[in-house]
Every structure is written in structure tokens, then in C-alpha cells.
Steps between C-alpha positions, in 0.01 A plus 500: 500500500151477350595574140781241470265242655230588246742477212617160624145366522409629147818340360421163668142514376622573142741207514220271625274602214775461244558148639134404525392600155700235308447235761126462494487136390306268732693244697372216709627479860482161675535480880672170549366355819146611412307423191450867408569663167471876439537673171642848535691747280879453502579843642263446790673169584841667493379807696351262757819301534700814538270633768504170690882505487509857631255409779701198591822701515345783697360260760828314533690829555235619748521178700881501502508856638281403803799505736594855405146628539481340848836651601382845370178478704696399821749782454218752447337387826841531676552852362159606622570364844832671521360829376241492770761418762710789384199733521424381859863555606510845339188595677641372829827690448308820424309488833687670787608266770459566879860618536440747222179622658650568841665842556871499498653508848819703522797300593732596788837624414769284654833636557807292468719481806826700461361713222 
């Protein structure tokens, strides 16, 4: 598992370097509602936009799965409760009852009439 992940990281880094080298020109970014201008390299602007998009998508997916995480927590609590109840009932069934503790009384033999 560790080797394929390392290979994937090295490949992604190589692609990023190959992309960044020819895109080093400076670009000016203007943020519309504010009177702010920033000059950055083109590859940095593209990487920042890609990262912002990734972060927005991850956040949206995480928020949309809130219902499933809540349901999983509730079911985990229910399972813990039921497991403790099973253990309690198993312990209670393993203990001898009063009827099992008393010595067995021999039953009288009845005879059927006419036999």
C-alpha cells in the first residue's frame, strides 16, 4: 500500500513541476469587490484555483453526508446498548435459579385404575 501511494505522489509532483516550469509568467489578479491587485506566477494562480475548487467540493460532500454520519452514530449507540443487554441476559441465564438449587423431590408413582 505504501509503495503505490509513493509512486502516485512522485508522479503528481513531476506533473506539477512540468506544468509550472513553462507557466512562470507573472499575472495580475484583481479581486472585484475590493480594490486589491496581486501579481503572482501563472502556475500559482492555477494551483490556488484548483485547490480552492477541491476544498469547496470536499466541504460540500462532507456537509451533504451529515445525515449518514448521524445515522451511523445512532446505530453504533444502539448496537452497544443491545450488546450490553445481551451480556446481562446471558449472565442472568447462566446463574442457577432457586428451582435448580433445591434438591429434586422424588415424585410418587400413581397407578392407573384398572391397570
